[in-house]
All heavy atoms as a GROMACS GRO file, in nm:
protein
  595
    1MET      N    1  -2.372   0.654  -0.084
    1MET     CA    2  -2.294   0.583   0.021
    1MET      C    3  -2.190   0.485  -0.044
    1MET      O    4  -2.087   0.467   0.011
    1MET     CB    5  -2.399   0.498   0.106
    1MET     CG    6  -2.337   0.462   0.239
    1MET     SD    7  -2.296   0.622   0.336
    1MET     CE    8  -2.244   0.542   0.476
    2LYS      N    9  -2.228   0.435  -0.160
    2LYS     CA   10  -2.139   0.343  -0.236
    2LYS      C   11  -2.016   0.420  -0.281
    2LYS      O   12  -1.905   0.360  -0.283
    2LYS     CB   13  -2.210   0.268  -0.353
    2LYS     CG   14  -2.302   0.175  -0.308
    2LYS     CD   15  -2.361   0.106  -0.426
    2LYS     CE   16  -2.452  -0.012  -0.391
    2LYS     NZ   17  -2.496  -0.084  -0.510
    3ILE      N   18  -2.036   0.540  -0.321
    3ILE     CA   19  -1.916   0.624  -0.375
    3ILE      C   20  -1.825   0.653  -0.254
    3ILE      O   21  -1.699   0.654  -0.263
    3ILE     CB   22  -1.969   0.758  -0.439
    3ILE    CG1   23  -2.048   0.721  -0.555
    3ILE    CG2   24  -1.850   0.852  -0.461
    3ILE    CD1   25  -2.112   0.843  -0.623
    4LEU      N   26  -1.880   0.677  -0.132
    4LEU     CA   27  -1.784   0.697  -0.017
    4LEU      C   28  -1.711   0.568   0.014
    4LEU      O   29  -1.587   0.586   0.051
    4LEU     CB   30  -1.869   0.750   0.099
    4LEU     CG   31  -1.805   0.782   0.221
    4LEU    CD1   32  -1.704   0.897   0.207
    4LEU    CD2   33  -1.886   0.806   0.343
    5ALA      N   34  -1.776   0.459   0.011
    5ALA     CA   35  -1.700   0.332   0.024
    5ALA      C   36  -1.591   0.307  -0.078
    5ALA      O   37  -1.478   0.261  -0.046
    5ALA     CB   38  -1.806   0.216   0.031
    6LEU      N   39  -1.631   0.340  -0.194
    6LEU     CA   40  -1.540   0.324  -0.304
    6LEU      C   41  -1.411   0.416  -0.278
    6LEU      O   42  -1.302   0.374  -0.314
    6LEU     CB   43  -1.594   0.354  -0.442
    6LEU     CG   44  -1.513   0.342  -0.561
    6LEU    CD1   45  -1.454   0.202  -0.589
    6LEU    CD2   46  -1.584   0.398  -0.695
    7PHE      N   47  -1.430   0.536  -0.242
    7PHE     CA   48  -1.327   0.634  -0.201
    7PHE      C   49  -1.232   0.589  -0.107
    7PHE      O   50  -1.102   0.587  -0.122
    7PHE     CB   51  -1.388   0.767  -0.169
    7PHE     CG   52  -1.279   0.863  -0.116
    7PHE    CD1   53  -1.208   0.930  -0.217
    7PHE    CD2   54  -1.266   0.897   0.009
    7PHE    CE1   55  -1.101   1.028  -0.176
    7PHE    CE2   56  -1.172   0.992   0.051
    7PHE     CZ   57  -1.096   1.054  -0.042
    8PHE      N   58  -1.289   0.520  -0.006
    8PHE     CA   59  -1.200   0.463   0.108
    8PHE      C   60  -1.131   0.345   0.064
    8PHE      O   61  -1.017   0.318   0.106
    8PHE     CB   62  -1.281   0.440   0.239
    8PHE     CG   63  -1.315   0.561   0.317
    8PHE    CD1   64  -1.447   0.603   0.342
    8PHE    CD2   65  -1.212   0.639   0.359
    8PHE    CE1   66  -1.473   0.718   0.403
    8PHE    CE2   67  -1.243   0.757   0.433
    8PHE     CZ   68  -1.369   0.800   0.459
    9GLU      N   69  -1.193   0.259  -0.018
    9GLU     CA   70  -1.126   0.150  -0.070
    9GLU      C   71  -1.014   0.192  -0.163
    9GLU      O   72  -0.899   0.124  -0.154
    9GLU     CB   73  -1.219   0.048  -0.148
    9GLU     CG   74  -1.332  -0.016  -0.068
    9GLU     CD   75  -1.443  -0.075  -0.151
    9GLU    OE1   76  -1.434  -0.057  -0.266
    9GLU    OE2   77  -1.521  -0.140  -0.081
   10ILE      N   78  -1.023   0.284  -0.242
   10ILE     CA   79  -0.916   0.332  -0.319
   10ILE      C   80  -0.804   0.386  -0.242
   10ILE      O   81  -0.694   0.372  -0.267
   10ILE     CB   82  -0.966   0.432  -0.418
   10ILE    CG1   83  -1.049   0.364  -0.534
   10ILE    CG2   84  -0.852   0.503  -0.503
   10ILE    CD1   85  -1.120   0.452  -0.628
   11ILE      N   86  -0.842   0.460  -0.139
   11ILE     CA   87  -0.731   0.512  -0.040
   11ILE      C   88  -0.657   0.390   0.017
   11ILE      O   89  -0.527   0.414   0.039
   11ILE     CB   90  -0.808   0.609   0.066
   11ILE    CG1   91  -0.864   0.732   0.005
   11ILE    CG2   92  -0.699   0.643   0.179
   11ILE    CD1   93  -0.762   0.820  -0.063
   12ILE      N   94  -0.734   0.302   0.080
   12ILE     CA   95  -0.654   0.184   0.137
   12ILE      C   96  -0.570   0.116   0.030
   12ILE      O   97  -0.460   0.068   0.064
   12ILE     CB   98  -0.755   0.095   0.209
   12ILE    CG1   99  -0.828   0.170   0.316
   12ILE    CG2  100  -0.694  -0.030   0.249
   12ILE    CD1  101  -0.951   0.097   0.381
   13LEU      N  102  -0.618   0.100  -0.086
   13LEU     CA  103  -0.545   0.043  -0.198
   13LEU      C  104  -0.410   0.112  -0.225
   13LEU      O  105  -0.308   0.050  -0.243
   13LEU     CB  106  -0.629   0.030  -0.326
   13LEU     CG  107  -0.560  -0.023  -0.448
   13LEU    CD1  108  -0.509  -0.175  -0.426
   13LEU    CD2  109  -0.642  -0.020  -0.566
   14ALA      N  110  -0.420   0.246  -0.237
   14ALA     CA  111  -0.306   0.326  -0.250
   14ALA      C  112  -0.206   0.316  -0.134
   14ALA      O  113  -0.085   0.325  -0.154
   14ALA     CB  114  -0.343   0.476  -0.266
   15PHE      N  115  -0.254   0.302  -0.008
   15PHE     CA  116  -0.164   0.287   0.102
   15PHE      C  117  -0.094   0.153   0.090
   15PHE      O  118   0.023   0.139   0.119
   15PHE     CB  119  -0.257   0.287   0.233
   15PHE     CG  120  -0.175   0.260   0.372
   15PHE    CD1  121  -0.089   0.356   0.400
   15PHE    CD2  122  -0.193   0.146   0.440
   15PHE    CE1  123  -0.016   0.337   0.524
   15PHE    CE2  124  -0.128   0.125   0.551
   15PHE     CZ  125  -0.028   0.219   0.598
   16GLY      N  126  -0.165   0.050   0.051
   16GLY     CA  127  -0.096  -0.084   0.027
   16GLY      C  128   0.014  -0.078  -0.082
   16GLY      O  129   0.125  -0.127  -0.070
   17VAL      N  130  -0.018   0.007  -0.190
   17VAL     CA  131   0.082   0.015  -0.299
   17VAL      C  132   0.207   0.098  -0.236
   17VAL      O  133   0.314   0.059  -0.271
   17VAL     CB  134   0.025   0.092  -0.424
   17VAL    CG1  135   0.138   0.125  -0.514
   17VAL    CG2  136  -0.079  -0.001  -0.482
   18TYR      N  137   0.179   0.201  -0.149
   18TYR     CA  138   0.281   0.273  -0.102
   18TYR      C  139   0.380   0.188  -0.009
   18TYR      O  140   0.496   0.191  -0.021
   18TYR     CB  141   0.235   0.394  -0.011
   18TYR     CG  142   0.326   0.469   0.050
   18TYR    CD1  143   0.404   0.578  -0.017
   18TYR    CD2  144   0.356   0.465   0.190
   18TYR    CE1  145   0.495   0.651   0.039
   18TYR    CE2  146   0.456   0.535   0.247
   18TYR     CZ  147   0.524   0.632   0.182
   18TYR     OH  148   0.620   0.715   0.236
   19ILE      N  149   0.311   0.113   0.074
   19ILE     CA  150   0.397   0.024   0.165
   19ILE      C  151   0.469  -0.083   0.080
   19ILE      O  152   0.587  -0.122   0.107
   19ILE     CB  153   0.299  -0.064   0.264
   19ILE    CG1  154   0.242   0.044   0.362
   19ILE    CG2  155   0.366  -0.165   0.336
   19ILE    CD1  156   0.150  -0.008   0.460
   20TYR      N  157   0.423  -0.139  -0.028
   20TYR     CA  158   0.494  -0.229  -0.115
   20TYR      C  159   0.613  -0.165  -0.171
   20TYR      O  160   0.720  -0.219  -0.181
   20TYR     CB  161   0.392  -0.279  -0.225
   20TYR     CG  162   0.482  -0.378  -0.314
   20TYR    CD1  163   0.508  -0.497  -0.269
   20TYR    CD2  164   0.520  -0.343  -0.440
   20TYR    CE1  165   0.576  -0.595  -0.350
   20TYR    CE2  166   0.595  -0.423  -0.523
   20TYR     CZ  167   0.613  -0.550  -0.481
   20TYR     OH  168   0.690  -0.635  -0.559
   21LEU      N  169   0.593  -0.041  -0.220
   21LEU     CA  170   0.699   0.031  -0.282
   21LEU      C  171   0.811   0.066  -0.185
   21LEU      O  172   0.924   0.054  -0.212
   21LEU     CB  173   0.659   0.164  -0.357
   21LEU     CG  174   0.567   0.145  -0.477
   21LEU    CD1  175   0.514   0.291  -0.527
   21LEU    CD2  176   0.653   0.082  -0.581
   22PHE      N  177   0.770   0.095  -0.065
   22PHE     CA  178   0.864   0.129   0.040
   22PHE      C  179   0.940  -0.004   0.079
   22PHE      O  180   1.068  -0.009   0.099
   22PHE     CB  181   0.807   0.184   0.170
   22PHE     CG  182   0.893   0.199   0.283
   22PHE    CD1  183   0.976   0.304   0.275
   22PHE    CD2  184   0.888   0.113   0.394
   22PHE    CE1  185   1.068   0.330   0.388
   22PHE    CE2  186   0.980   0.137   0.500
   22PHE     CZ  187   1.059   0.238   0.503
   23SER      N  188   0.870  -0.116   0.088
   23SER     CA  189   0.942  -0.244   0.142
   23SER      C  190   1.026  -0.296   0.030
   23SER      O  191   1.120  -0.361   0.061
   23SER     CB  192   0.827  -0.342   0.175
   23SER     OG  193   0.758  -0.387   0.055
   24THR      N  194   1.004  -0.268  -0.088
   24THR     CA  195   1.099  -0.308  -0.206
   24THR      C  196   1.213  -0.201  -0.222
   24THR      O  197   1.298  -0.229  -0.292
   24THR     CB  198   1.024  -0.331  -0.331
   24THR    OG1  199   0.950  -0.213  -0.369
   24THR    CG2  200   0.924  -0.446  -0.322
   25GLY      N  201   1.213  -0.089  -0.163
   25GLY     CA  202   1.322   0.008  -0.168
   25GLY      C  203   1.310   0.106  -0.288
   25GLY      O  204   1.398   0.167  -0.323
   26LYS      N  205   1.181   0.110  -0.344
   26LYS     CA  206   1.164   0.214  -0.454
   26LYS      C  207   1.154   0.353  -0.409
   26LYS      O  208   1.170   0.434  -0.494
   26LYS     CB  209   1.047   0.161  -0.537
   26LYS     CG  210   1.046   0.021  -0.585
   26LYS     CD  211   1.134   0.004  -0.697
   26LYS     CE  212   1.115  -0.137  -0.768
   26LYS     NZ  213   1.244  -0.207  -0.809
   27LEU      N  214   1.106   0.371  -0.285
   27LEU     CA  215   1.089   0.507  -0.241
   27LEU      C  216   1.212   0.551  -0.155
   27LEU      O  217   1.259   0.467  -0.073
   27LEU     CB  218   0.972   0.506  -0.160
   27LEU     CG  219   0.834   0.478  -0.228
   27LEU    CD1  220   0.717   0.479  -0.123
   27LEU    CD2  221   0.804   0.581  -0.337
   28LYS      N  222   1.251   0.665  -0.183
   28LYS     CA  223   1.358   0.711  -0.110
   28LYS      C  224   1.323   0.856  -0.038
   28LYS      O  225   1.243   0.919  -0.094
   28LYS     CB  226   1.494   0.739  -0.198
   28LYS     CG  227   1.534   0.621  -0.262
   28LYS     CD  228   1.604   0.521  -0.182
   28LYS     CE  229   1.654   0.408  -0.248
   28LYS     NZ  230   1.692   0.297  -0.172
   29VAL      N  231   1.392   0.884   0.068
   29VAL     CA  232   1.371   1.018   0.138
   29VAL      C  233   1.489   1.095   0.104
   29VAL      O  234   1.602   1.058   0.106
   29VAL     CB  235   1.350   0.985   0.291
   29VAL    CG1  236   1.325   1.119   0.366
   29VAL    CG2  237   1.246   0.888   0.318
   30LYS      N  238   1.465   1.236   0.089
   30LYS     CA  239   1.572   1.320   0.060
   30LYS      C  240   1.664   1.354   0.172
   30LYS      O  241   1.771   1.369   0.142
   30LYS     CB  242   1.510   1.462  -0.007
   30LYS     CG  243   1.447   1.444  -0.133
   30LYS     CD  244   1.380   1.567  -0.187
   30LYS     CE  245   1.323   1.539  -0.321
   30LYS     NZ  246   1.269   1.664  -0.385
   31ASP      N  247   1.613   1.353   0.290
   31ASP     CA  248   1.697   1.385   0.409
   31ASP      C  249   1.776   1.257   0.444
   31ASP      O  250   1.722   1.151   0.460
   31ASP     CB  251   1.600   1.418   0.526
   31ASP     CG  252   1.685   1.461   0.649
   31ASP    OD1  253   1.797   1.492   0.628
   31ASP    OD2  254   1.631   1.474   0.753
   32VAL      N  255   1.914   1.282   0.454
   32VAL     CA  256   2.005   1.164   0.462
   32VAL      C  257   1.979   1.088   0.598
   32VAL      O  258   1.976   0.966   0.594
   32VAL     CB  259   2.143   1.220   0.456
   32VAL    CG1  260   2.247   1.108   0.474
   32VAL    CG2  261   2.169   1.289   0.318
   33LYS      N  262   1.967   1.163   0.703
   33LYS     CA  263   1.953   1.094   0.838
   33LYS      C  264   1.809   1.010   0.845
   33LYS      O  265   1.816   0.904   0.893
   33LYS     CB  266   1.952   1.199   0.944
   33LYS     CG  267   1.960   1.152   1.087
   33LYS     CD  268   1.981   1.254   1.184
   33LYS     CE  269   1.999   1.192   1.322
   33LYS     NZ  270   2.033   1.299   1.428
   34ILE      N  271   1.712   1.065   0.801
   34ILE     CA  272   1.591   1.002   0.794
   34ILE      C  273   1.586   0.886   0.699
   34ILE      O  274   1.536   0.772   0.719
   34ILE     CB  275   1.472   1.097   0.755
   34ILE    CG1  276   1.458   1.203   0.868
   34ILE    CG2  277   1.346   1.009   0.738
   34ILE    CD1  278   1.356   1.306   0.834
   35ASN      N  279   1.663   0.897   0.584
   35ASN     CA  280   1.676   0.786   0.492
   35ASN      C  281   1.751   0.671   0.552
   35ASN      O  282   1.718   0.554   0.520
   35ASN     CB  283   1.752   0.837   0.360
   35ASN     CG  284   1.739   0.746   0.246
   35ASN    OD1  285   1.647   0.664   0.234
   35ASN    ND2  286   1.833   0.752   0.152
   36GLU      N  287   1.859   0.702   0.623
   36GLU     CA  288   1.933   0.592   0.693
   36GLU      C  289   1.841   0.513   0.791
   36GLU      O  290   1.838   0.393   0.790
   36GLU     CB  291   2.055   0.652   0.767
   36GLU     CG  292   2.162   0.708   0.672
   36GLU     CD  293   2.275   0.772   0.754
   36GLU    OE1  294   2.260   0.777   0.871
   36GLU    OE2  295   2.377   0.815   0.688
   37LYS      N  296   1.767   0.588   0.864
   37LYS     CA  297   1.670   0.517   0.964
   37LYS      C  298   1.562   0.438   0.882
   37LYS      O  299   1.534   0.324   0.909
   37LYS     CB  300   1.590   0.619   1.043
   37LYS     CG  301   1.686   0.680   1.158
   37LYS     CD  302   1.605   0.780   1.234
   37LYS     CE  303   1.694   0.842   1.343
   37LYS     NZ  304   1.605   0.942   1.421
   38ALA      N  305   1.521   0.489   0.770
   38ALA     CA  306   1.409   0.429   0.700
   38ALA      C  307   1.468   0.299   0.628
   38ALA      O  308   1.414   0.189   0.622
   38ALA     CB  309   1.359   0.516   0.586
   39GLU      N  310   1.590   0.310   0.589
   39GLU     CA  311   1.662   0.188   0.519
   39GLU      C  312   1.684   0.078   0.624
   39GLU      O  313   1.662  -0.038   0.592
   39GLU     CB  314   1.793   0.236   0.450
   39GLU     CG  315   1.775   0.305   0.324
   39GLU     CD  316   1.711   0.215   0.213
   39GLU    OE1  317   1.747   0.100   0.200
   39GLU    OE2  318   1.625   0.259   0.146
   40SER      N  319   1.730   0.118   0.746
   40SER     CA  320   1.747   0.017   0.838
   40SER      C  321   1.618  -0.044   0.879
   40SER      O  322   1.605  -0.174   0.901
   40SER     CB  323   1.821   0.070   0.967
   40SER     OG  324   1.735   0.157   1.030
   41PHE      N  325   1.514   0.032   0.898
   41PHE     CA  326   1.373  -0.025   0.924
   41PHE      C  327   1.336  -0.108   0.810
   41PHE      O  328   1.271  -0.235   0.828
   41PHE     CB  329   1.282   0.083   0.956
   41PHE     CG  330   1.140   0.035   0.978
   41PHE    CD1  331   1.108  -0.008   1.096
   41PHE    CD2  332   1.059   0.033   0.869
   41PHE    CE1  333   0.978  -0.058   1.126
   41PHE    CE2  334   0.926  -0.010   0.899
   41PHE     CZ  335   0.889  -0.056   1.032
   42ARG      N  336   1.355  -0.066   0.693
   42ARG     CA  337   1.310  -0.155   0.568
   42ARG      C  338   1.398  -0.277   0.561
   42ARG      O  339   1.330  -0.383   0.541
   42ARG     CB  340   1.329  -0.071   0.446
   42ARG     CG  341   1.274  -0.142   0.319
   42ARG     CD  342   1.309  -0.074   0.192
   42ARG     NE  343   1.452  -0.074   0.161
   42ARG     CZ  344   1.531  -0.185   0.126
   42ARG    NH1  345   1.467  -0.285   0.090
   42ARG    NH2  346   1.657  -0.155   0.099
   43LYS      N  347   1.512  -0.285   0.600
   43LYS     CA  348   1.593  -0.414   0.579
   43LYS      C  349   1.561  -0.505   0.689
   43LYS      O  350   1.545  -0.629   0.663
   43LYS     CB  351   1.737  -0.374   0.593
   43LYS     CG  352   1.804  -0.307   0.471
   43LYS     CD  353   1.943  -0.280   0.490
   43LYS     CE  354   1.995  -0.201   0.358
   43LYS     NZ  355   2.134  -0.176   0.370
   44GLU      N  356   1.521  -0.460   0.802
   44GLU     CA  357   1.476  -0.545   0.913
   44GLU      C  358   1.332  -0.605   0.891
   44GLU      O  359   1.308  -0.721   0.931
   44GLU     CB  360   1.476  -0.486   1.038
   44GLU     CG  361   1.621  -0.443   1.089
   44GLU     CD  362   1.605  -0.352   1.217
   44GLU    OE1  363   1.498  -0.339   1.281
   44GLU    OE2  364   1.719  -0.309   1.254
   45ASN      N  365   1.244  -0.529   0.823
   45ASN     CA  366   1.103  -0.562   0.818
   45ASN      C  367   1.059  -0.582   0.677
   45ASN      O  368   0.926  -0.587   0.657
   45ASN     CB  369   1.023  -0.472   0.883
   45ASN     CG  370   1.059  -0.452   1.028
   45ASN    OD1  371   1.074  -0.545   1.104
   45ASN    ND2  372   1.094  -0.326   1.069
   46SER      N  373   1.132  -0.594   0.582
   46SER     CA  374   1.088  -0.594   0.442
   46SER      C  375   1.009  -0.716   0.407
   46SER      O  376   0.909  -0.712   0.323
   46SER     CB  377   1.204  -0.576   0.348
   46SER     OG  378   1.288  -0.691   0.349
   47THR      N  379   1.044  -0.824   0.465
   47THR     CA  380   0.968  -0.952   0.421
   47THR      C  381   0.822  -0.949   0.462
   47THR      O  382   0.745  -0.969   0.373
   47THR     CB  383   1.038  -1.074   0.486
   47THR    OG1  384   1.171  -1.081   0.448
   47THR    CG2  385   0.955  -1.212   0.440
   48TRP      N  386   0.796  -0.922   0.586
   48TRP     CA  387   0.653  -0.931   0.620
   48TRP      C  388   0.585  -0.817   0.571
   48TRP      O  389   0.460  -0.812   0.542
   48TRP     CB  390   0.643  -0.938   0.777
   48TRP     CG  391   0.691  -0.812   0.861
   48TRP    CD1  392   0.803  -0.795   0.917
   48TRP    CD2  393   0.613  -0.710   0.890
   48TRP    NE1  394   0.822  -0.672   0.985
   48TRP    CE2  395   0.692  -0.604   0.964
   48TRP    CE3  396   0.477  -0.654   0.854
   48TRP    CZ2  397   0.644  -0.499   1.016
   48TRP    CZ3  398   0.424  -0.532   0.904
   48TRP    CH2  399   0.522  -0.449   0.985
   49MET      N  400   0.641  -0.681   0.557
   49MET     CA  401   0.573  -0.576   0.495
   49MET      C  402   0.544  -0.599   0.355
   49MET      O  403   0.429  -0.565   0.305
   49MET     CB  404   0.666  -0.446   0.500
   49MET     CG  405   0.671  -0.388   0.637
   49MET     SD  406   0.735  -0.218   0.644
   49MET     CE  407   0.862  -0.214   0.524
   50ARG      N  408   0.628  -0.670   0.278
   50ARG     CA  409   0.606  -0.690   0.139
   50ARG      C  410   0.482  -0.791   0.123
   50ARG      O  411   0.392  -0.777   0.044
   50ARG     CB  412   0.728  -0.759   0.073
   50ARG     CG  413   0.718  -0.772  -0.069
   50ARG     CD  414   0.847  -0.814  -0.143
   50ARG     NE  415   0.951  -0.734  -0.115
   50ARG     CZ  416   1.067  -0.774  -0.057
   50ARG    NH1  417   1.085  -0.900  -0.038
   50ARG    NH2  418   1.154  -0.686  -0.038
   51LEU      N  419   0.483  -0.892   0.213
   51LEU     CA  420   0.381  -0.997   0.207
   51LEU      C  421   0.240  -0.934   0.244
   51LEU      O  422   0.142  -0.964   0.173
   51LEU     CB  423   0.413  -1.126   0.290
   51LEU     CG  424   0.526  -1.209   0.248
   51LEU    CD1  425   0.554  -1.311   0.347
   51LEU    CD2  426   0.494  -1.272   0.119
   52LEU      N  427   0.237  -0.875   0.358
   52LEU     CA  428   0.109  -0.806   0.389
   52LEU      C  429   0.060  -0.699   0.292
   52LEU      O  430  -0.058  -0.685   0.270
   52LEU     CB  431   0.128  -0.757   0.533
   52LEU     CG  432   0.135  -0.856   0.642
   52LEU    CD1  433   0.152  -0.788   0.785
   52LEU    CD2  434   0.010  -0.950   0.647
   53SER      N  435   0.162  -0.624   0.236
   53SER     CA  436   0.110  -0.520   0.141
   53SER      C  437   0.056  -0.585   0.010
   53SER      O  438  -0.045  -0.542  -0.031
   53SER     CB  439   0.223  -0.427   0.108
   53SER     OG  440   0.330  -0.490   0.036
   54LEU      N  441   0.111  -0.695  -0.023
   54LEU     CA  442   0.054  -0.781  -0.147
   54LEU      C  443  -0.076  -0.827  -0.110
   54LEU      O  444  -0.181  -0.825  -0.191
   54LEU     CB  445   0.152  -0.878  -0.182
   54LEU     CG  446   0.259  -0.834  -0.254
   54LEU    CD1  447   0.366  -0.952  -0.279
   54LEU    CD2  448   0.243  -0.762  -0.394
   55LEU      N  449  -0.108  -0.873   0.018
   55LEU     CA  450  -0.238  -0.922   0.054
   55LEU      C  451  -0.331  -0.812   0.056
   55LEU      O  452  -0.449  -0.826  -0.002
   55LEU     CB  453  -0.215  -0.990   0.195
   55LEU     CG  454  -0.355  -1.031   0.250
   55LEU    CD1  455  -0.408  -1.149   0.178
   55LEU    CD2  456  -0.333  -1.074   0.399
   56LEU      N  457  -0.292  -0.686   0.108
   56LEU     CA  458  -0.377  -0.578   0.120
   56LEU      C  459  -0.412  -0.531  -0.027
   56LEU      O  460  -0.530  -0.501  -0.055
   56LEU     CB  461  -0.316  -0.462   0.196
   56LEU     CG  462  -0.408  -0.346   0.216
   56LEU    CD1  463  -0.528  -0.366   0.294
   56LEU    CD2  464  -0.316  -0.240   0.287
   57ILE      N  465  -0.321  -0.530  -0.115
   57ILE     CA  466  -0.346  -0.489  -0.254
   57ILE      C  467  -0.436  -0.576  -0.317
   57ILE      O  468  -0.529  -0.531  -0.391
   57ILE     CB  469  -0.209  -0.471  -0.334
   57ILE    CG1  470  -0.126  -0.354  -0.283
   57ILE    CG2  471  -0.228  -0.461  -0.488
   57ILE    CD1  472   0.017  -0.354  -0.328
   58SER      N  473  -0.419  -0.703  -0.298
   58SER     CA  474  -0.507  -0.800  -0.372
   58SER      C  475  -0.642  -0.794  -0.310
   58SER      O  476  -0.750  -0.788  -0.396
   58SER     CB  477  -0.451  -0.950  -0.363
   58SER     OG  478  -0.450  -0.991  -0.230
   59LEU      N  479  -0.659  -0.787  -0.185
   59LEU     CA  480  -0.805  -0.775  -0.126
   59LEU      C  481  -0.863  -0.648  -0.166
   59LEU      O  482  -0.989  -0.633  -0.212
   59LEU     CB  483  -0.795  -0.790   0.023
   59LEU     CG  484  -0.760  -0.921   0.074
   59LEU    CD1  485  -0.743  -0.907   0.238
   59LEU    CD2  486  -0.863  -1.012   0.042
   60MET      N  487  -0.808  -0.538  -0.167
   60MET     CA  488  -0.855  -0.411  -0.208
   60MET      C  489  -0.896  -0.402  -0.350
   60MET      O  490  -0.981  -0.332  -0.394
   60MET     CB  491  -0.790  -0.286  -0.153
   60MET     CG  492  -0.769  -0.283  -0.010
   60MET     SD  493  -0.928  -0.295   0.088
   60MET     CE  494  -1.011  -0.161   0.036
   61SER      N  495  -0.806  -0.461  -0.430
   61SER     CA  496  -0.832  -0.461  -0.588
   61SER      C  497  -0.965  -0.531  -0.602
   61SER      O  498  -1.054  -0.492  -0.682
   61SER     CB  499  -0.722  -0.530  -0.659
   61SER     OG  500  -0.612  -0.458  -0.637
   62ILE      N  501  -0.989  -0.658  -0.535
   62ILE     CA  502  -1.117  -0.716  -0.551
   62ILE      C  503  -1.225  -0.642  -0.499
   62ILE      O  504  -1.337  -0.634  -0.571
   62ILE     CB  505  -1.103  -0.847  -0.481
   62ILE    CG1  506  -1.011  -0.938  -0.554
   62ILE    CG2  507  -1.236  -0.933  -0.471
   62ILE    CD1  508  -0.963  -1.070  -0.473
   63GLU      N  509  -1.220  -0.576  -0.391
   63GLU     CA  510  -1.332  -0.487  -0.332
   63GLU      C  511  -1.355  -0.378  -0.434
   63GLU      O  512  -1.471  -0.338  -0.453
   63GLU     CB  513  -1.283  -0.424  -0.208
   63GLU     CG  514  -1.277  -0.537  -0.092
   63GLU     CD  515  -1.424  -0.589  -0.062
   63GLU    OE1  516  -1.520  -0.509  -0.062
   63GLU    OE2  517  -1.434  -0.710  -0.016
   64VAL      N  518  -1.258  -0.308  -0.483
   64VAL     CA  519  -1.280  -0.199  -0.576
   64VAL      C  520  -1.351  -0.253  -0.702
   64VAL      O  521  -1.451  -0.191  -0.750
   64VAL     CB  522  -1.152  -0.129  -0.619
   64VAL    CG1  523  -1.169  -0.033  -0.725
   64VAL    CG2  524  -1.099  -0.055  -0.493
   65PHE      N  525  -1.308  -0.365  -0.752
   65PHE     CA  526  -1.364  -0.430  -0.859
   65PHE      C  527  -1.523  -0.456  -0.839
   65PHE      O  528  -1.612  -0.419  -0.921
   65PHE     CB  529  -1.302  -0.548  -0.915
   65PHE     CG  530  -1.367  -0.622  -1.028
   65PHE    CD1  531  -1.358  -0.579  -1.157
   65PHE    CD2  532  -1.434  -0.743  -0.996
   65PHE    CE1  533  -1.421  -0.648  -1.262
   65PHE    CE2  534  -1.495  -0.812  -1.097
   65PHE     CZ  535  -1.489  -0.764  -1.230
   66LEU      N  536  -1.549  -0.513  -0.733
   66LEU     CA  537  -1.686  -0.558  -0.703
   66LEU      C  538  -1.774  -0.433  -0.675
   66LEU      O  539  -1.892  -0.427  -0.704
   66LEU     CB  540  -1.690  -0.648  -0.571
   66LEU     CG  541  -1.635  -0.789  -0.600
   66LEU    CD1  542  -1.626  -0.865  -0.466
   66LEU    CD2  543  -1.709  -0.854  -0.700
   67ASN      N  544  -1.708  -0.330  -0.621
   67ASN     CA  545  -1.793  -0.201  -0.583
   67ASN      C  546  -1.815  -0.137  -0.719
   67ASN      O  547  -1.935  -0.094  -0.730
   67ASN     CB  548  -1.711  -0.112  -0.491
   67ASN     CG  549  -1.801  -0.017  -0.428
   67ASN    OD1  550  -1.903   0.006  -0.461
   67ASN    ND2  551  -1.744   0.047  -0.320
   68VAL      N  552  -1.722  -0.134  -0.801
   68VAL     CA  553  -1.744  -0.069  -0.937
   68VAL      C  554  -1.847  -0.146  -1.023
   68VAL      O  555  -1.936  -0.094  -1.087
   68VAL     CB  556  -1.611  -0.044  -1.018
   68VAL    CG1  557  -1.626  -0.008  -1.161
   68VAL    CG2  558  -1.526   0.048  -0.943
   69LYS      N  559  -1.834  -0.282  -1.008
   69LYS     CA  560  -1.932  -0.373  -1.077
   69LYS      C  561  -2.071  -0.355  -1.042
   69LYS      O  562  -2.162  -0.355  -1.102
   69LYS     CB  563  -1.889  -0.518  -1.065
   69LYS     CG  564  -1.970  -0.609  -1.136
   69LYS     CD  565  -1.911  -0.753  -1.122
   69LYS     CE  566  -2.000  -0.850  -1.195
   69LYS     NZ  567  -1.975  -0.993  -1.156
   70SER      N  568  -2.100  -0.321  -0.904
   70SER     CA  569  -2.222  -0.298  -0.852
   70SER      C  570  -2.292  -0.181  -0.902
   70SER      O  571  -2.407  -0.155  -0.895
   70SER     CB  572  -2.217  -0.308  -0.696
   70SER     OG  573  -2.170  -0.190  -0.651
   71PHE      N  574  -2.215  -0.085  -0.950
   71PHE     CA  575  -2.258   0.042  -1.010
   71PHE      C  576  -2.336   0.021  -1.136
   71PHE      O  577  -2.434   0.082  -1.184
   71PHE     CB  578  -2.156   0.141  -1.025
   71PHE     CG  579  -2.109   0.222  -0.904
   71PHE    CD1  580  -1.979   0.244  -0.880
   71PHE    CD2  581  -2.189   0.255  -0.810
   71PHE    CE1  582  -1.932   0.314  -0.768
   71PHE    CE2  583  -2.151   0.323  -0.685
   71PHE     CZ  584  -2.020   0.339  -0.679
   72PHE      N  585  -2.298  -0.081  -1.206
   72PHE     CA  586  -2.350  -0.115  -1.339
   72PHE      C  587  -2.439  -0.239  -1.326
   72PHE      O  588  -2.530  -0.272  -1.359
   72PHE     CB  589  -2.238  -0.147  -1.439
   72PHE     CG  590  -2.142  -0.031  -1.451
   72PHE    CD1  591  -2.017  -0.043  -1.408
   72PHE    CD2  592  -2.184   0.088  -1.522
   72PHE    CE1  593  -1.924   0.064  -1.424
   72PHE    CE2  594  -2.093   0.192  -1.535
   72PHE     CZ  595  -1.954   0.178  -1.488
   0.00000   0.00000   0.00000
């Protein structure tokens, strides 16, 4: 059961990293029309997305660390 919890924690951590990369503009979409929409959304919402993604990354990093520590 702990392995399943660790798996979900890593998935949520990866989601937080993805949102952070998107909010900072590191991720681009190949389709021009979709990229324009994504850029306008990112420019309007980058501040709160960046802050919440950093919070999610920090919390999930602590959870993953504590879960791995409990294995040993």
